[in-house]
N, C-alpha and C positions, 0 to 999 in steps of 0.2 A: 234512466237515472233518477234517483231519489233527490228530492229538493233538500240541500243541506243547510243547516242552521248557521254555519260559519260563512260570513259574507266577505269574501276576499276582495271583491271589487270595492267594497266600502273601505276596507282597511288600507289597501294600497293606494287609494285615493288621497290619503292623508300623509303617508310616509312609507319608507322602505320596511320590509317584513321578512323575518324568517318564518317559514312554515314547517313545523316538525310533526312527525306522527309516525307510529309504527308502520311497517310495510303493509300495503293492501287496504289501508284505511280509505283510500280513494283520492289521494292528493292530485294525481295527474287528471283524473276525470273532473274534479272540481275546478282546476285551472282552465280546462277546456270549456267548461260550461259557463263560468263567470268571467273569465278573461279571454275571450275568443280572439282578440287582436294582440295579445301579448306575444312577444318574441321569446320562444323557449329554446334554451341551450341545454341539451341534455348530455350530462357527463357519463351516461351509460353508453353513449355512442363512441366506439373506439377511436374513430377518426377525430371527432371533436375533442375527446379526452387528450389524445396524443398531441394535437396542436396546442391546446392550452398548457399542457404540461411543459412543452418545449418553449412556448412563447406566451406566457400569460398576457402580455400587452396586446396580443391579437384579439383579445376578447371585443374590443371596441369595433374591430373590422367585421364583426358578426352581426352588428346592428343594422337592420333594414330602415328603421325609423327611430331616431333617438327619443322621440316624443312618446313612444309607446312604452308600456311596462316590460321590463326584460326579466324573464324567469330563468334562473339556473337551477336545474333539477339535479338533485344528489350532490349537493355542494360539499358534503364531508368527503367526497372522494378526492377532492383537490383543494386542501385548506389553503395553500399558498395563493390561490386565485383570490382570496379575499382581500389581499392588499391592492390588487387592481380594481376590485369592486369599490373599495373605499376611495381610490383616487378618482374613479369616474363619477362617484356620487359628489365628491367635493368639487371637481373641476368642470364636470359637464352636466351635473344635476340629473343624471340618469336615475330613474326609479326602479328598484330592484325588488323581486320576490325571490327569496332563496329557499329552496326546499331541501328536505333530507329526513332521514328516519331518526337522527340523533344529533344533538349538539356536542356530545362527548368527544367525538373524534377531532371536531373543530378545535375545541378548547385544549384537548390533550396534546395536539400537535402544534399548539401555539397559533391557531387560526386566528386572524383578526376579526373580532366580533363587532367591529365598526364603531366602537366607542359610543354607544348610545344612539347611533344614527339609524338603527333598525330595532323595531319591536318584535316580540315573538308571539306567534299563534300556534296553537295545537289543533290537530284534526283527530277526532276520536272515531271509533266504529259507529255504525248507524245507530241512532237513538230511537227510542219509542216515538218521539215527536216526528222524526223524519220518516220513519216507516209508516206512520199514520194507519191507514186501513189494512196495510199489509203486515202489521205486526201480529205475531203469534207468541204468546208468553212461553209456552212449553218449548217451542222451537228455539226461541231466543235463549232461554235459560240453558238449554243443551248445547246449542252450536254457536251462539254469540252473534255479534252484529257486523263482522267483516263483510263487505258487500259480495265478495266472491264466494264467501261460504254461505251466507244467509240465503242467497238465490240459487245455491247449487242443488242439483238432483241427488248428489252424493256428498253430503257434507262431511262425513267422517273421513272419506278418501281425500278430500281437499284440505281438511285440517292436518291430515297426516303429512301431505306434501308441504304445507306451510311450515309445520313445525320441523320437518326434516331439513328442508332447503333454506329456512331462514333462521329459526331459533337455534337449531343444533349446529349450524355451520357459521352464519354470519355473526351472531353473538358470541360463539365460541371463539372466534377470531378476534373480536373486540376485547374480550376478556383475557387474551393471550393464554388460553388454557392449553396445556400440553397433554393432559390426560382426558381424551375424548369420552370415554365410557364414564368416568367419575363426573364429568360436567353434565352429561345426559341424566345421571342419577340425581344430581343437584337439582336440575329442572323438574324432574318428576317429584322429588321430595317437596319442592316449593309448591308445586301444584297440589299435592296432597294436603299441604298445610295452608292452602289458600284461604284468606279470611281468618287465620288464626294468629295468636300472638307469636312473635318471633323469639324462639328459644334456641340460641345458637349451639348450646351443648346437645340438645335433642336432635337438631337438624344435622349436626355433625356426625352423630352416631347413626342416623338413619341413612345418610347419603355417602358417608366415608370421606367427606371433605373436612380438613382441619378447621376448627372453629375460627382461627385467625384468617383463613382464606375466605371463609363464607361471607364476611362483611364486604370484601371486595367483589365477589360473585353478585351479591344483592345489589350493590351500587351499579353494576353493569346492567342488570335488568331495569333499574330505575333510570339510569342515564339513557338507555335505548327506548325508554317509555313503554316497556313490556309489563312493567308493574310499578306499584307505588306503595310507600308506607303510610299508613293511617296512624298518625301520632296520638298518644293518649292525652287526655285532659288530666292534669295533675295538681290543679289549683284547689281542689276541694278541701275543706277543713274538717267537716263533721264526720266524713269517712275517708279513710285513707285510700288513695287511688293507686291502682296498678300503674307501673311505669313502662311497661313493655309496649312497643308499637305492634301494629298488625301489618301483614302484607297481602295485597291484592293484585291479582293480574289485571291487565287493561281490558280483557275480554273473557266472557264466560266460556265461550267454546274452546279457547286456547287452554285455559287452566283445566277444564274437563277432559280435553283429549290428552294432555300431558299427564294428568293424574289417572288416566285409564279408567274414568268414571262412567263413560258414555255406554248406553243411554241412561238418563236420569228419568226415573219414573215417579209418579205420584206417590208420596209417602217417604221417599228416600230422604235421608238427612242431607245429602249433598245438594238436593234441589233447593232446600231452605237456605244454604250458603250461597248458592248461585243466584237466588232471588235477592239476597242481601247485597251481593257483589253488583248486581244489575242495577238496583236503586242507588247505590253509592256512585257507580259510574255515571249514572244519569245526572246526579247533582253535580258531580265533578265536571261533566261536559257542559251543563248549563252554565256554571259559574265562568267557565273559561270562554265560552262563546258570548257570554253577556259581558265580558271583561270586568267581572266582579272579583275582588281579591280576598273573599272570605277564606279563613283557614278551614280545613275539615279535620275532625278529630273524633275519637270515641272516648267513652269513660267507663271504667269498671272498678268497683270496690270489691271487697272480699265476698259480698252477698248480692251485689246489684250490677247491672250493666246497661248502658245506653249505646246503641249501634253506631250513631252518627250524630255529630254536633257541627252546625254550620255557623262559623264565627260565634258571635253572642246572640244570634238571632233565634235559632231553631234547634231543638234537640229532637231526634227521631228514633223511634223503636220500630224495627222492620220484622214483620211476621209474615210467613207464607200462609198462614191459616185463613181459611174462608170464613171462620166463626170468630166473632170477637169475644174476648174474655176479659173481665176486669183485671186479671192479674197481670195483663200485658203492660198495665200502667206502673207496676211496682218500681222498675228502675227509673222511670221519668219522675215519679214522685220523690224518690230518694234524691235524685239530682236537683229537683226543684227546691229542696231545703237548703241548698247552697246559695240560692238567689244570684245565679250567674247567668242565666239564659233567659231570653225574653218570652219564648213560647215553646209548647211541647206538643208532640204529634206521634200517634201510632199509625203505621202504614200496613196494610195486609191485603187480602183478596176479599175484603168485606163487601157485602152487597149495597150497604148504605153507610152514610157518614153520620157522626153525632158528636157528643162530648160528654165527659164525665169528670166531675170535680175540677173543671176548668182545663181539662186536657182533651184535645180533639182526636178522633180517629176516623179514617177514611180509607177507601180502596186505593190501590195503587194507580190505577187509571185517572181517578179524580185528582189525586195528588200531582201526577206528572202533567196532567192538563193545566192545573193552577200554577205549577212551577214554570212551564215553558211559556205560559202567557203572562208571566211576571206578577202573579196575584199574591205572592208571598213578599213580606217585607225583608228582602235580603239585600 
């Protein structure tokens, strides 16, 4: 097992937690590794589920040691159990870790979110930092960082199984979708538009889903953590900013498979999009694991674009190129005229780092090493 950056043992030592993340990111393995003495109640076990469905109050009878952490796995399968969890936190001071792939079902079915008595943590696919010497850029850009996929001898076959059994079935059920084929086309269209601005009319035309329905479908992907919106920075004055958001999938392999893009070879346009997605997801994971609350956005005017902006601290242009070119600075220079962001950076596959006109450039490995070792002022 890879050493994960999320330290569950340190988090639950402080208070109760929800642990959310897409399927197969490694939640169960992480719990076994970091909380070996925890009492795990798995709602995927039929007998356990049936017992707690009939008698939620029997939860307390399952504890072998009330002083140990109690893990309830797949809590969204039984939202009404949350009332009993709440009672045990209040009356018996039991410490809980509640895991699942989505908070959506809990909230939608009126699940008790514990009134601020539990914090939320997210688990992402394997990161560059976690893979360490096992990281291979081309492999990661093609197949992503889900542990069962990254270590697979047949990653495309396993991506196919993941997408069929999880995305096309479970998320379809979550979305209450009646037209299966149309929903599959929606997923494929979103994957083809991964990293692009959301254009509801264009998406509707491409996948045959009414524009008024698309917003709800996209919300399902966001709520189940399969994707996220990167919002635009619109506060610029000298240049009018584009106001559309972008959509990214949580994992490069998932979006590549759904979009039928595999394999991605050197020089392919989609490889550059995958690299951009990879860097943005790394920053997103770092901020989450470090418990930092910086917003992420991008900026585009009619003539310039900056791929990622981290709070007010850092603006990043992301290039797959191995050769640095001065024109990579154009978007950052235009944004710098607004005097909104503290520092500016170009990331690529450059063999060395440097600076030009006060803007730094460096290879992605240098950037990620500095990011994960907290060398940026974020």
